[in-house]
Residue frames as a rotation matrix with the C-alpha (Angstrom) as fourth column:
UNK 1
0.829 0.101 -0.550 127.64
-0.019 0.988 0.153 101.83
0.559 -0.116 0.821 152.02
UNK 2
0.531 -0.650 0.543 130.00
-0.807 -0.191 0.559 101.03
-0.260 -0.735 -0.626 154.89
UNK 3
0.780 -0.392 -0.487 133.07
0.021 0.795 -0.607 98.94
0.625 0.463 0.628 154.06
UNK 4
0.751 -0.654 0.089 136.15
-0.065 0.060 0.996 97.71
-0.657 -0.754 0.002 155.92
UNK 5
0.656 -0.581 -0.483 139.37
-0.712 -0.264 -0.650 98.52
0.250 0.770 -0.587 154.09
UNK 6
0.910 -0.388 0.143 141.84
0.328 0.888 0.322 95.66
-0.252 -0.247 0.936 153.66
UNK 7
-0.128 -0.940 0.315 144.52
0.992 -0.123 0.035 97.90
0.006 0.317 0.948 152.20
UNK 8
-0.509 -0.109 -0.854 145.30
0.295 -0.954 -0.055 101.61
-0.808 -0.280 0.518 151.99
UNK 9
0.137 0.572 0.808 142.89
0.986 -0.154 -0.059 103.63
0.091 0.805 -0.586 149.87
UNK 10
-0.810 -0.582 0.069 144.21
0.577 -0.813 -0.083 107.11
0.104 -0.027 0.994 149.16
UNK 11
-0.728 0.493 0.477 141.98
-0.351 -0.865 0.359 109.83
0.589 0.094 0.802 150.48
UNK 12
0.348 0.925 -0.150 139.79
-0.354 0.278 0.893 107.42
0.868 -0.258 0.425 152.45
UNK 13
0.623 -0.141 0.769 141.94
-0.763 0.107 0.637 105.53
-0.172 -0.984 -0.041 154.95
UNK 14
-0.428 -0.866 -0.259 144.20
-0.865 0.475 -0.159 102.61
0.261 0.156 -0.953 155.70
UNK 15
-0.491 0.163 -0.856 143.91
0.005 0.983 0.184 98.95
0.871 0.086 -0.484 156.55
UNK 16
-0.640 0.297 -0.709 141.20
0.752 0.432 -0.498 98.21
0.158 -0.852 -0.500 159.11
UNK 17
-0.901 0.335 -0.277 139.38
-0.221 -0.902 -0.371 101.52
-0.374 -0.273 0.886 158.74
UNK 18
-0.262 0.898 0.354 135.61
0.880 0.373 -0.294 101.47
-0.396 0.234 -0.888 158.36
UNK 19
-0.862 -0.089 -0.499 134.64
-0.094 -0.939 0.330 104.05
-0.498 0.332 0.801 155.74
UNK 20
0.214 0.971 0.105 131.52
0.250 0.050 -0.967 105.09
-0.944 0.233 -0.232 153.88
UNK 21
-0.844 -0.474 -0.252 131.73
-0.152 -0.240 0.959 104.88
-0.515 0.847 0.131 150.07
UNK 22
-0.089 0.805 -0.586 129.31
-0.978 -0.182 -0.102 104.86
-0.189 0.564 0.804 147.17
UNK 23
0.411 0.339 0.846 127.70
-0.324 0.922 -0.212 101.47
-0.852 -0.187 0.489 146.55
UNK 24
0.997 -0.023 -0.075 128.79
-0.066 0.269 -0.961 101.34
0.042 0.963 0.267 142.90
UNK 25
0.282 -0.955 0.090 132.39
-0.823 -0.288 -0.490 102.16
0.494 0.064 -0.867 143.81
UNK 26
-0.118 -0.281 0.952 132.38
-0.832 0.551 0.059 99.38
-0.541 -0.786 -0.299 146.40
UNK 27
0.535 0.455 0.712 130.77
-0.109 0.873 -0.476 96.74
-0.838 0.177 0.516 144.18
UNK 28
0.995 -0.075 0.068 132.59
0.076 0.109 -0.991 97.57
0.067 0.991 0.114 140.95
UNK 29
0.394 -0.906 0.153 136.07
-0.407 -0.322 -0.855 98.45
0.824 0.274 -0.496 142.23
UNK 30
-0.086 -0.498 0.863 136.78
-0.983 -0.099 -0.155 97.78
0.163 -0.861 -0.481 145.91
UNK 31
0.488 0.346 0.802 135.26
-0.575 0.818 -0.003 94.28
-0.657 -0.459 0.598 146.24
UNK 32
0.993 -0.107 -0.048 136.65
0.034 0.651 -0.758 92.79
0.113 0.752 0.650 142.97
UNK 33
0.293 -0.949 0.117 140.16
-0.248 -0.193 -0.949 94.11
0.924 0.249 -0.292 143.70
UNK 34
0.453 0.002 -0.891 139.93
0.708 0.606 0.361 92.87
0.541 -0.795 0.274 147.30
UNK 35
-0.574 -0.566 0.592 140.66
0.128 -0.776 -0.618 96.32
0.809 -0.279 0.517 148.70
UNK 36
-0.653 0.436 0.619 137.61
-0.757 -0.406 -0.512 96.20
0.028 -0.803 0.596 150.97
UNK 37
-0.767 0.544 -0.340 134.88
0.488 0.839 0.243 93.96
0.417 0.021 -0.909 152.35
UNK 38
0.050 0.893 0.448 131.34
0.017 -0.449 0.893 94.75
0.999 -0.037 -0.037 153.41
UNK 39
-0.802 -0.328 0.499 131.01
-0.427 -0.269 -0.863 96.01
0.418 -0.905 0.076 156.99
UNK 40
0.248 0.859 -0.449 128.69
-0.139 0.490 0.861 93.29
0.959 -0.151 0.241 158.29
UNK 41
0.702 0.052 0.710 128.43
-0.701 -0.122 0.702 92.51
0.123 -0.991 -0.049 162.02
UNK 42
0.910 -0.374 0.180 130.47
0.321 0.909 0.266 89.32
-0.263 -0.184 0.947 161.51
UNK 43
0.362 -0.802 0.475 133.22
0.667 -0.133 -0.733 91.11
0.652 0.582 0.487 159.58
UNK 44
0.370 -0.184 0.911 133.33
-0.467 -0.884 0.010 93.88
0.804 -0.429 -0.413 162.21
UNK 45
0.905 -0.034 0.424 133.79
-0.370 0.430 0.824 91.24
-0.210 -0.902 0.377 164.94
UNK 46
0.677 -0.700 0.225 136.68
0.736 0.648 -0.198 89.67
-0.007 0.300 0.954 162.98
UNK 47
0.340 -0.533 0.775 138.18
0.211 -0.760 -0.615 93.12
0.917 0.372 -0.146 162.53
UNK 48
0.671 -0.035 0.741 138.23
-0.667 -0.466 0.582 93.69
0.325 -0.884 -0.336 166.29
UNK 49
0.893 -0.350 0.282 140.07
0.142 0.815 0.562 90.39
-0.426 -0.462 0.778 166.75
UNK 50
0.406 -0.751 0.522 142.70
0.899 0.223 -0.378 91.41
0.167 0.622 0.765 164.16
UNK 51
0.960 0.053 0.273 143.19
0.037 -0.997 0.066 94.98
0.276 -0.053 -0.960 165.46
UNK 52
0.646 -0.762 0.037 146.47
-0.122 -0.055 0.991 94.12
-0.753 -0.645 -0.128 167.23
UNK 53
-0.004 -0.645 0.764 148.08
0.777 0.478 0.409 92.73
-0.629 0.596 0.499 164.05
UNK 54
0.522 0.268 0.810 146.81
0.767 -0.561 -0.309 95.66
0.372 0.783 -0.499 161.99
UNK 55
0.985 -0.168 -0.028 148.29
-0.130 -0.848 0.514 98.13
-0.110 -0.503 -0.857 164.51
UNK 56
0.279 -0.932 0.230 151.70
0.228 0.297 0.927 96.41
-0.933 -0.206 0.296 164.25
UNK 57
-0.019 -0.243 0.970 151.65
0.983 0.174 0.063 96.60
-0.184 0.954 0.236 160.45
UNK 58
0.805 0.389 0.447 150.57
0.469 -0.879 -0.080 100.24
0.362 0.274 -0.891 160.59
UNK 59
0.790 -0.580 -0.198 153.46
-0.142 -0.487 0.862 101.13
-0.597 -0.653 -0.467 162.91
UNK 60
-0.047 -0.831 0.554 155.90
0.573 0.432 0.697 99.43
-0.818 0.351 0.455 160.53
UNK 61
0.239 0.207 0.949 154.47
0.952 -0.244 -0.187 101.29
0.193 0.948 -0.255 157.51
UNK 62
0.983 0.149 0.104 154.71
0.121 -0.964 0.237 104.62
0.136 -0.221 -0.966 159.33
UNK 63
0.492 -0.869 -0.048 158.31
-0.032 -0.073 0.997 103.91
-0.870 -0.489 -0.064 160.39
UNK 64
-0.111 -0.506 0.855 159.27
0.853 0.393 0.344 102.88
-0.511 0.767 0.388 156.83
UNK 65
0.541 0.396 0.742 157.64
0.751 -0.625 -0.213 106.01
0.380 0.673 -0.635 155.40
UNK 66
0.963 -0.226 -0.144 159.43
-0.101 -0.804 0.586 108.25
-0.248 -0.550 -0.798 157.92
UNK 67
0.143 -0.960 0.242 162.78
0.258 0.272 0.927 106.61
-0.956 -0.070 0.286 157.10
UNK 68
-0.024 -0.070 0.997 162.12
0.992 0.120 0.032 107.05
-0.122 0.990 0.067 153.39
UNK 69
0.895 0.368 0.251 161.24
0.388 -0.921 -0.033 110.70
0.220 0.127 -0.967 153.98
UNK 70
0.647 -0.723 -0.243 164.60
-0.093 -0.391 0.916 111.23
-0.757 -0.570 -0.320 155.70
UNK 71
-0.188 -0.731 0.656 166.36
0.639 0.415 0.647 109.76
-0.746 0.541 0.389 152.66
UNK 72
-0.021 0.278 0.960 164.41
0.988 -0.142 0.063 111.76
0.154 0.950 -0.272 150.06
UNK 73
0.795 0.491 -0.356 163.77
0.560 -0.820 0.119 115.11
-0.233 -0.294 -0.927 151.77
UNK 74
0.652 -0.482 -0.585 165.79
-0.316 -0.874 0.368 117.93
-0.689 -0.055 -0.722 150.20
UNK 75
-0.273 -0.771 0.576 167.59
0.322 0.491 0.809 115.69
-0.906 0.407 0.114 147.69
UNK 76
0.270 0.324 -0.907 167.80
-0.738 -0.536 -0.411 116.50
-0.619 0.780 0.095 144.00
UNK 77
0.003 -0.207 0.978 167.71
0.463 0.867 0.182 114.22
-0.886 0.452 0.099 140.97
UNK 78
-0.491 -0.236 -0.839 168.63
-0.577 -0.633 0.516 115.02
-0.653 0.737 0.174 137.40
UNK 79
0.316 0.645 0.696 166.26
0.331 0.613 -0.718 114.07
-0.889 0.457 -0.020 134.59
UNK 80
-0.792 -0.602 -0.100 167.62
0.066 -0.249 0.966 114.02
-0.607 0.759 0.237 131.06
UNK 81
0.345 0.903 0.258 165.26
0.553 0.027 -0.833 115.44
-0.759 0.430 -0.490 128.47
UNK 82
-0.374 -0.416 0.829 165.58
0.921 -0.274 0.278 116.93
0.111 0.867 0.486 125.03
UNK 83
0.119 0.323 -0.939 165.51
0.522 -0.825 -0.217 120.69
-0.844 -0.465 -0.267 125.32
UNK 84
0.318 0.079 0.945 164.73
0.917 -0.280 -0.285 123.09
0.242 0.957 -0.162 122.50
UNK 85
-0.526 -0.493 0.693 165.36
0.391 -0.864 -0.319 126.78
0.756 0.103 0.647 122.21
UNK 86
-0.291 0.331 0.898 164.57
-0.592 -0.799 0.103 129.03
0.752 -0.502 0.429 125.16
UNK 87
-0.845 -0.208 0.493 164.50
-0.534 0.397 -0.746 126.11
-0.041 -0.894 -0.447 127.61
UNK 88
0.244 0.970 0.004 161.32
-0.954 0.241 -0.180 124.49
-0.176 0.040 0.984 126.27
UNK 89
-0.529 -0.372 0.762 161.21
-0.328 0.919 0.221 120.69
-0.783 -0.133 -0.608 126.40
UNK 90
-0.546 0.402 -0.735 160.15
-0.666 0.324 0.672 118.44
0.508 0.856 0.090 123.57
UNK 91
0.023 0.623 -0.782 157.22
0.347 0.729 0.591 116.89
0.938 -0.285 -0.199 125.42
UNK 92
0.419 0.104 0.902 157.25
-0.729 -0.554 0.403 116.92
0.542 -0.826 -0.156 129.21
UNK 93
-0.763 -0.646 -0.018 158.82
-0.458 0.560 -0.691 115.17
0.456 -0.519 -0.723 132.18
UNK 94
0.227 0.896 -0.381 156.52
-0.331 0.439 0.835 112.38
0.916 -0.064 0.396 133.36
UNK 95
0.591 0.074 0.804 156.06
-0.805 0.119 0.581 110.81
-0.053 -0.990 0.130 136.77
UNK 96
0.960 -0.249 0.126 157.66
0.257 0.965 -0.053 107.62
-0.108 0.083 0.991 135.46
UNK 97
0.391 -0.858 0.332 160.77
0.291 -0.226 -0.929 109.54
0.873 0.460 0.162 134.38
UNK 98
0.164 -0.281 0.946 161.04
-0.787 -0.615 -0.046 111.12
0.594 -0.737 -0.322 137.84
UNK 99
0.819 0.190 0.541 160.52
-0.506 0.685 0.525 107.75
-0.271 -0.704 0.657 139.57
UNK 100
0.830 -0.557 0.022 163.23
0.478 0.692 -0.541 106.15
0.286 0.460 0.841 137.37
UNK 101
0.173 -0.783 0.597 165.64
-0.123 -0.619 -0.776 109.00
0.977 0.061 -0.204 138.16
UNK 102
0.384 0.023 0.923 165.02
-0.907 -0.181 0.381 108.55
0.176 -0.983 -0.048 141.91
UNK 103
0.966 -0.009 0.259 165.62
-0.051 0.974 0.222 104.80
-0.254 -0.227 0.940 141.64
UNK 104
0.632 -0.758 0.160 168.84
0.546 0.289 -0.786 105.23
0.550 0.584 0.597 139.64
UNK 105
0.004 -0.702 0.712 170.36
-0.064 -0.711 -0.701 108.18
0.998 -0.043 -0.048 141.48
UNK 106
-0.087 0.015 0.996 169.14
-0.932 -0.353 -0.076 107.79
0.351 -0.935 0.045 145.08
UNK 107
-0.772 -0.232 -0.592 168.74
-0.170 0.972 -0.160 103.97
0.613 -0.023 -0.790 145.07
UNK 108
-0.739 0.642 0.207 165.23
-0.231 0.047 -0.972 104.23
-0.633 -0.766 0.114 146.51
UNK 109
-0.840 0.482 0.248 162.33
0.496 0.498 0.712 102.35
0.220 0.721 -0.657 144.94
UNK 110
-0.628 0.668 -0.398 159.35
-0.227 -0.647 -0.728 104.70
-0.744 -0.366 0.559 144.49
UNK 111
-0.219 0.664 0.715 156.12
0.868 0.467 -0.167 103.89
-0.445 0.584 -0.679 142.68
UNK 112
-0.869 -0.159 0.468 155.38
0.417 -0.745 0.521 106.45
0.266 0.648 0.714 139.95
UNK 113
0.066 0.985 0.157 151.84
0.547 -0.167 0.820 106.83
0.835 0.032 -0.550 141.28
UNK 114
0.336 -0.015 -0.942 153.25
0.927 -0.169 0.334 108.27
-0.164 -0.985 -0.043 144.51
UNK 115
-0.764 -0.640 -0.081 154.69
0.602 -0.752 0.267 111.30
-0.231 0.155 0.960 142.70
UNK 116
0.343 0.915 -0.212 152.25
0.808 -0.402 -0.431 114.18
-0.480 -0.024 -0.877 142.98
UNK 117
-0.808 -0.552 0.206 152.61
0.575 -0.666 0.474 116.86
-0.124 0.502 0.856 140.33
UNK 118
-0.065 0.804 -0.592 150.39
0.314 -0.546 -0.777 119.91
-0.947 -0.236 -0.216 140.29
UNK 119
0.705 0.244 -0.666 151.42
-0.507 -0.483 -0.714 120.81
-0.496 0.841 -0.217 136.73
UNK 120
0.858 -0.400 0.322 153.35
0.513 0.698 -0.500 119.30
-0.025 0.594 0.804 133.85
UNK 121
0.243 -0.865 -0.438 157.08
0.053 -0.440 0.897 120.01
-0.969 -0.241 -0.061 133.74
UNK 122
0.765 0.127 0.631 157.67
0.620 0.119 -0.775 121.49
-0.174 0.985 0.012 130.29
UNK 123
0.805 -0.529 0.271 160.60
-0.378 -0.807 -0.453 123.86
0.458 0.263 -0.849 130.97
UNK 124
0.090 -0.869 -0.486 164.24
0.535 0.454 -0.713 123.28
0.840 -0.196 0.506 131.82
UNK 125
-0.148 -0.221 0.964 165.29
-0.589 -0.764 -0.265 124.25
0.795 -0.607 -0.017 135.33
UNK 126
-0.984 -0.159 -0.080 164.66
-0.011 0.506 -0.862 123.31
0.177 -0.848 -0.500 138.94
UNK 127
-0.085 0.996 0.026 161.25
-0.524 -0.067 0.849 121.98
0.847 0.059 0.528 139.92
UNK 128
-0.748 -0.049 0.662 160.03
-0.644 0.296 -0.706 120.97
-0.161 -0.954 -0.253 143.37
UNK 129
-0.180 0.664 -0.726 158.10
-0.443 0.604 0.663 117.69
0.878 0.441 0.186 143.27
UNK 130
-0.127 0.260 0.957 156.14
-0.980 0.114 -0.161 116.20
-0.151 -0.959 0.240 146.16
UNK 131
-0.561 -0.065 -0.825 156.30
-0.271 0.956 0.109 112.44
0.782 0.285 -0.554 146.80
UNK 132
0.302 0.742 0.598 153.37
-0.910 0.038 0.412 110.99
0.283 -0.669 0.687 148.78
UNK 133
-0.688 -0.694 -0.213 154.96
-0.581 0.702 -0.412 108.24
0.435 -0.160 -0.886 150.85
UNK 134
-0.586 0.559 -0.587 152.14
0.639 0.764 0.088 107.13
0.498 -0.323 -0.805 153.14
UNK 135
0.295 0.842 -0.452 148.98
0.955 -0.270 0.122 108.90
-0.020 -0.468 -0.884 154.27
UNK 136
0.989 0.143 0.033 150.15
0.142 -0.990 0.010 112.35
0.034 -0.005 -0.999 155.43
UNK 137
0.289 -0.953 -0.086 153.91
0.160 -0.040 0.986 111.68
-0.944 -0.299 0.141 155.16
UNK 138
0.951 0.024 0.309 155.32
0.308 -0.176 -0.935 113.52
0.032 0.984 -0.174 152.13
UNK 139
0.044 -0.970 -0.239 158.82
0.573 -0.171 0.802 114.33
-0.819 -0.172 0.548 150.93
UNK 140
0.891 0.174 -0.418 159.93
-0.183 -0.706 -0.684 117.11
-0.415 0.686 -0.598 148.58
UNK 141
0.090 -0.844 0.528 162.48
0.697 0.432 0.572 116.27
-0.711 0.317 0.628 145.90
UNK 142
0.245 -0.108 -0.964 164.10
-0.495 -0.868 -0.029 118.80
-0.833 0.484 -0.266 143.56
UNK 143
0.477 -0.044 0.878 164.05
0.666 0.669 -0.329 117.71
-0.573 0.742 0.349 139.92
UNK 144
-0.125 -0.615 -0.779 166.78
-0.325 -0.716 0.617 119.22
-0.937 0.330 -0.111 137.75
UNK 145
0.614 0.386 0.689 165.75
0.532 0.442 -0.722 119.20
-0.583 0.810 0.066 134.09
UNK 146
0.650 -0.378 0.660 168.55
0.643 -0.189 -0.742 119.98
0.405 0.906 0.121 131.68
UNK 147
0.530 -0.518 0.671 170.69
-0.537 -0.818 -0.206 121.82
0.656 -0.251 -0.712 134.25
UNK 148
-0.295 -0.662 -0.689 173.46
0.407 0.565 -0.718 120.90
0.864 -0.492 0.103 136.64
UNK 149
0.342 0.380 -0.860 173.19
0.937 -0.064 0.344 121.58
0.075 -0.923 -0.377 140.35
UNK 150
-0.628 -0.488 0.606 173.18
0.487 -0.854 -0.183 125.39
0.607 0.181 0.774 140.37
UNK 151
-0.930 0.259 -0.261 171.66
0.101 -0.502 -0.859 128.10
-0.353 -0.825 0.441 142.58
UNK 152
-0.234 0.948 0.216 167.89
0.868 0.304 -0.393 128.43
-0.439 0.095 -0.894 142.57
UNK 153
0.069 0.296 -0.953 167.92
0.065 -0.954 -0.292 132.13
-0.995 -0.042 -0.085 141.66
UNK 154
-0.788 -0.514 -0.340 169.18
-0.258 -0.227 0.939 131.68
-0.560 0.827 0.047 138.09
UNK 155
-0.757 0.536 0.374 166.19
0.644 0.512 0.568 129.78
0.113 0.671 -0.733 136.60
UNK 156
0.155 0.838 -0.523 163.78
0.817 -0.406 -0.410 132.26
-0.556 -0.364 -0.747 138.20
UNK 157
-0.163 -0.311 -0.936 165.62
-0.205 -0.918 0.341 135.14
-0.965 0.247 0.086 136.46
UNK 158
-0.972 -0.227 0.053 165.55
-0.010 0.268 0.963 133.25
-0.233 0.936 -0.263 133.16
UNK 159
-0.361 0.917 0.172 161.80
0.929 0.369 -0.015 132.67
-0.077 0.155 -0.985 133.47
UNK 160
0.285 0.435 -0.854 161.26
0.420 -0.858 -0.297 136.39
-0.862 -0.274 -0.427 134.15
UNK 161
-0.535 -0.561 -0.632 163.41
-0.344 -0.539 0.769 137.28
-0.772 0.629 0.095 131.12
UNK 162
-0.930 0.217 0.297 161.50
0.368 0.541 0.756 134.91
0.003 0.812 -0.583 128.82
UNK 163
0.035 0.978 -0.206 158.20
0.930 -0.108 -0.352 136.35
-0.366 -0.179 -0.913 130.07
UNK 164
0.106 -0.063 -0.992 159.47
-0.016 -0.998 0.062 139.88
-0.994 0.009 -0.107 129.30
UNK 165
-0.867 -0.449 -0.218 160.59
-0.243 -0.001 0.970 138.80
-0.436 0.894 -0.108 125.81
UNK 166
-0.628 0.713 0.311 157.21
0.778 0.577 0.249 137.14
-0.002 0.398 -0.917 125.23
UNK 167
0.246 0.736 -0.630 155.38
0.662 -0.603 -0.446 140.30
-0.708 -0.307 -0.636 126.34
UNK 168
-0.285 -0.422 -0.861 157.50
-0.325 -0.802 0.500 142.44
-0.902 0.422 0.091 123.97
UNK 169
-0.979 -0.075 0.190 156.73
0.134 0.469 0.873 140.06
-0.155 0.880 -0.449 121.09
UNK 170
-0.210 0.976 0.051 153.02
0.957 0.216 -0.195 140.34
-0.201 0.008 -0.980 121.81
UNK 171
0.210 0.260 -0.942 153.20
0.265 -0.943 -0.201 144.15
-0.941 -0.207 -0.267 121.89
UNK 172
-0.713 -0.524 -0.465 154.92
-0.325 -0.341 0.882 144.24
-0.621 0.780 0.073 118.46
């Protein structure tokens, strides 16, 4: 089913884009939340009339995302977490905790849903976290869990040492 997006839909497109989605997804999610409308000839004609305004808003969003990337790129934030023996955390560091740390320390408001994590952070140390700002504009932020700002080489050595200790324990 072809729909016209009224807002950004991750992985599909931005405002004003005509995309093809499953009918159930459109009827049960996109239409009730007013994220999209059906791509009828009348709606497509209205879209063409609004293209200029949509292009202005898109330029502003891209500029805002680029400015935000400049602020965030390469910065580090410290997240406080309870750490047990051998650098293991009690629980894990969540996206909400990272977003709160960015807001408090860098004074930049980031939605927790924009923080992309490939795996859960369950160890103390430095972790690179990607923040999806807008479409293909991403920033990388270093998250320090239970450590002060120290060189990157030290946690890598500690991880190698703990792996060696774990392997020796398994062999015994």
